[in-house]
C-alpha positions as CSV (number, residue, x, y, z in Angstrom):
1,M,91.2,101.1,65.9
2,L,90.3,103.4,63.0
3,L,88.8,100.4,61.0
4,I,86.5,99.6,64.0
5,M,85.2,103.2,64.3
6,V,84.7,103.3,60.7
7,F,82.7,100.0,60.7
8,L,80.6,101.1,63.7
9,A,79.7,104.3,61.9
10,F,78.5,102.2,58.8
11,L,76.5,100.1,60.7
12,D,74.9,103.0,62.3
13,A,74.1,104.7,59.2
14,V,72.6,101.4,57.6
15,R,70.5,101.0,61.0
16,D,69.2,104.7,60.4
17,L,68.3,103.9,56.7
18,T,66.4,100.8,57.5
19,S,64.5,102.8,60.3
20,I,63.3,105.3,58.0
21,Y,61.3,102.6,56.1
22,H,59.7,101.4,59.3
23,N,58.9,104.6,60.9
24,G,56.8,106.1,58.2
25,I,58.6,108.2,55.5
26,M,57.5,105.3,52.8
27,K,54.1,105.0,53.9
28,D,51.2,105.5,51.9
29,P,49.4,108.7,52.9
30,R,46.0,107.1,52.2
31,D,46.4,104.7,55.2
32,F,47.0,107.7,57.4
33,L,44.0,109.5,56.1
34,K,41.6,106.6,56.2
35,H,42.0,106.6,59.9
36,K,40.6,110.2,60.2
37,T,37.0,110.7,60.4
38,N,34.8,112.2,57.6
39,S,34.4,115.7,59.5
40,E,38.1,115.9,60.0
41,L,38.6,115.0,56.2
42,R,35.9,117.9,55.3
43,T,37.7,120.3,57.6
44,M,41.0,119.7,55.5
45,L,39.0,120.4,52.2
46,K,37.6,123.7,53.6
47,G,36.6,126.0,50.8
48,V,36.1,123.1,48.3
49,K,32.3,123.0,47.0
50,R,30.1,119.8,46.8
51,I,31.9,117.7,49.5
52,S,29.1,117.1,51.8
53,N,27.8,114.1,50.0
54,L,31.1,112.3,49.3
55,K,31.9,108.9,50.7
56,K,35.1,108.6,52.8
57,E,37.2,107.1,49.8
58,E,36.4,109.8,47.7
59,L,37.1,112.3,50.4
60,V,40.7,110.6,50.9
61,E,41.3,111.1,47.1
62,M,40.3,114.6,46.9
63,V,42.5,115.5,50.0
64,I,45.4,113.8,48.3
65,S,44.7,115.6,45.0
66,Y,44.7,119.0,46.6
67,S,47.9,118.5,48.8
């Protein structure tokens, strides 16, 4: 009985560890930021000068570098 409970706890822990990978902890933050609009990215960079003429990729890189 004890062995079965230990085995079930082990399976639950393995399932939790594999779900972490699929739920987003290991995801690239660039993918998340690429779905934001340019104005949302600019508001994240409030106080930074010379961002009005940057492209989306440049804004994403700048948000990552400032965080």
